[in-house]
N, C-alpha and C positions, 0 to 999 in steps of 0.2 A: 367504436373503440378499436384501436390497433392492437394486434398481437405481434410483438417484435421478437424474432427468434435469435438464437446465438449466432447463426450464420449472418443474419441481417445486421446484427450489432457489429460484427467484424467488417462487413462490407461498408458500413456507414461511417465508421470512426477511423481517424488517423491519430497518431501520437501527438503531433504538434497541436491539433485541435483539442484533443483530450486534456493535455497539460495546460493549455491556455484557458480552457473552460473552468478547470478546477482553480487555477490561479485567480481568475476573475471572480469566482464565487467567494473565495477567501477575502479578496480585496474589497468587494462590495458588501459582503456579509449576507447571510441568510439566517432565518430563524430555525434553530434545531434544538428541540427539547431534549432533555437527558433520555438516552435510549433505554428501552426496557430490556433487561438482561436477565434471562431465566435459565436455571439449570434444570434439565429434564432427566430425571433418573429413570433407569429401566430395571426390570426385574433381574436381568443377568448381571447387574452390578455396573454396567457401563453407563455413560451419561452423554447427553447432547446438550448444546447450548442453543436457546431460542432467542434471537435478537429482533426487536421491532424498532425501526429507525425512521422516525418522521422528520420532515423538514418542509419549509415553505418559503416562497420568495415573491416579491412584487415585480421581479424582472424576468425577461426571457433570456435566451442565449446571447442576444445582442445587447442586453442592458436596457431594453425598452420597458419603461415603467408602466406603460399602458397595459402590459400583459403580465401574467403571473402564474405560478404553478404551486401546487402542493404535491407531496409524494411521500410514500412510505415503503421501506424495504422490509420484507419478512424473510429472514435468513436463519438457517440452522447450521451449526458446526458440529459434526460428528466425527471425532478423531479415529474411530474404528472403521470408517467406511472403506479405507484402503484394503481391508480384509475381504471385501466383497467387490473390489475393483470399481469403487465409486468415489467421486471427489468428496473431500471432507466438508466443503462448503456448498450448500444448496440454497436456493431462494428465488423469489420473484420481486419485481419492482412495479408498484402501482403509481402511475402519474395521473394527477387530477388537475382540472382547471382551477386556477387560484381564486377565482371569484365565485363561480357557481358550484364547484366541487364535482363537476361532471368528469367521469373517468375518461381519460384521453388515450392511455396506452397501458398495456401490461408488457413489461420488458423482461426477458430472461435475466433473473437476478444474479445467477452464477456468473454469466458472461460479463454483465455490467460491473460486478464486483471486481473481477479480474482486471478490467480496463481501468476502473477508477483507482483501485489500490496501487497498481503499477504507475498510473499517471501521477498520483500524489507523491510517490517516491521520486519520480523523474522531476517533478516540480521542485522538490527539496534539493535534488542534486544540482539543479540550475543555479542555486544559490550557494551550495555547500561543497560540491565536488570540485577538484581542481579542473581548470579548463582544458588541461592537457591529459586528463585521465584516459588511459588506453586499455588497461587490463581490468576486466570485471570478473569478480568471483561471485557466483550464485550458490548459496547454501540451501539445499532442499531440492526435491525433484517432483513437487506436487504440481497441480494445475497452474499455479501462479508463476512458477519459475521461468518459463519461457517468456511470459509477459513482462516480467521484470527485466530480462535481458533485452527485449525489444525496446522497452521504454527508456532504459538508461542509454541504450545505443542511439536513441533519437535526440538526446540532449548533450552527449559527450562523444568525442571521437574514439569510440571503443574499437580496438583492433583485435582483441583476444578475449574470449569468454571461457572461463573455467567453471565447471559444474561439479559440486561435491554433494554426495548423499550417502547416508549410512548404508544403503543398498546400492552398490556400484551400478547394477543393471539399470536402476532408475535414472541415475545421472547420465549413463550412456544413451538412454532413450531420448532425454531432453537435448543432449548435445547433438544427436543425430537429427532431430527435428530442426534445430537451429542451423546446423550445417547445410541442410537441404534448402534453407532460405538464404544461404550465402554468407552466413556468419562463420568466423573462425572459432568454432566451439569444440571443446573436448571435455571428457570426464576426467576428474583427478581423484586419486586415492589419499594423497597426503594433505590433509586439511590444514595443518599447521604451516606447511611450506606455502600453500596457496594463499593463506591469510597474509603471510609475510611479504608476498610478492604483489598482491593486488592493489590497485589504485582505488577501486570501489568494491566494497563487500556488501552484498545484498542478501539478507536472510529471510526466507519466508517459510518457516517450519512451525511445527507444533511442539517444539522442544520444551522440556521443563528443566533442563540442565544447560549451562552455558556452552555454546559452540565456539564463540569467538573469545579468546583469552587476550587480555590487554598486553601481555608480555610479547605476543607474536605480532602485534600491529605496528607497522612502521609509520614514521611521521609523514604527514600529507595524505593519509588514507581517509576516505569518506566511508562511514559505516551506515548502512540502511537496514533498520530492523522493523519487520512487518509482522512476523508470526506470533509472537507472544502477546496475546490480547487479553490475558487475565493476570491478576497479581501473582499467581502461582506458576506462571510460565516465564521463561527467559531464554535469550539467545546470546547474551554477552555476560561477562563476569564483572565484578565490582571494579577491577583495575581498568578494564576497558572503558567503562562509563566515567570513572574518575579522571582518566587521561584526556578525555574528549571534551570538546565544546559541544554541548548537547542542545538539540532542538527537537520539538515534537510537532505532531499535526495540530492538536489542540491541548492546551494545558489541562483543562478540566478532565478530558478523557485519559490522557497519558498518566497524570498524577493519581488517578483513581484505579485504572485498569492495567496499565503497562508494567508488567513485572520487571522489565529491565530498568525501570525508574523507581517503582514502588519498593522493591526489595532493598536496593542500596540506601534509599532514604530511611527505611525502617531500621536498617542495621547501623545507621549513623555514619555511613561512608561519605554521603553527600547530603545536602539539604535541598529544598525546593528551588532555591536561588541558583543552583547549579544548572537548571534548565534555563538557557539563555533566552529563548523565545519560541514562538510557534509559527505556523504558516500564515496566520494573520499578520504577525510582525514582519515576516520576510516579504510578503507580497505588498504590504503597505509601506515598506521602507523605513519603519520605525526602529528596526534593529538590522544591522548589517549581517551578511552571511559570512562566508569564509574570510578570515583575516590575513592569512599568510599561506605560502605554499607548503610549509611543514606542519601546519596545524592539523590535528586529528579532529574531524567533525563526526557527529553521530546524530542521526535522525531516527526518532522512535515514533511509529505510527500505530494507532489502535483503530483507526477508521473513524469517519465522521459522516453524519447523515447528509450534510451539505454537499459532500463529494458525490454521493449517489444521486442527489437531486440535480446537480450540475450535469452529470453524465446522462441522466434520464432525459433532461430537457434537450441536450445536444443530440441524442439519438432520435428523439421524437421529431424535432424540427428538421433534422437532416432527412428523416424518412419522408416528411411532408414535401420537402424540396425535391427529393428524388422522384416523388410520385407526381409532381406538378408538370 
């Protein structure tokens, strides 16, 4: 059984391959039972979330039906980890042979999650962001933020990247990392102005209060919401969701767990029909993506086990090829 480290994940993957693999997984379909979602309370009053995310497929990375895989991600989300200089998301991914159940690989779950989460956002942007989108605004300065910038830049001609964070030093750190890679990236303090100027807004935070207000969003903007993965969290306000043509990664997940969708539905601001489609619809062509240059589009992601399986298969098979 292989042990695949974070550094190896980075060496093996490219953004075009990652985005294509996730798109193929949605287009072909994989089995993904409802994930186990547990709140783990601690004596100090804080809480973590434990997620168990299984999936399986009769296909390999190239669509060969003679091969198949099973996999499960075990991941925790601990919002207070920043206080001890650790990422909020931790985890491992176990990849198994689809027929025998033989363990094939243990992949660093944190790194795999960063790649597949940003990859899913980039996949949605292929269909929903304007083709001439040049200015990307990333909200948040966690481990995911630089990955979101790289992923979006791989599918759209991004020339300028703005980073906003409640703690300016955090935004400056991410901007410096991206600048060292050749991106035109800088930290910004005025969030409202940055929102009004951006072509794509990508939010990957643990916020429970709206960060993106609809009145600040200009026509033609694509909004990418990743962080609010429970009904009690959100990154956009009701006006933002109401103005936008809304897509999700999976209807079942977003309508159950995505606070940016669940809360306005509960308040009667929108109904479930306001969600136009999901990544199944977009990749299969049953529903079209962006309809006009001045349309506001919004993609809400809460994560899907098939994304992890697609990423795990890709990493494992690339590792085998690299070693042959």
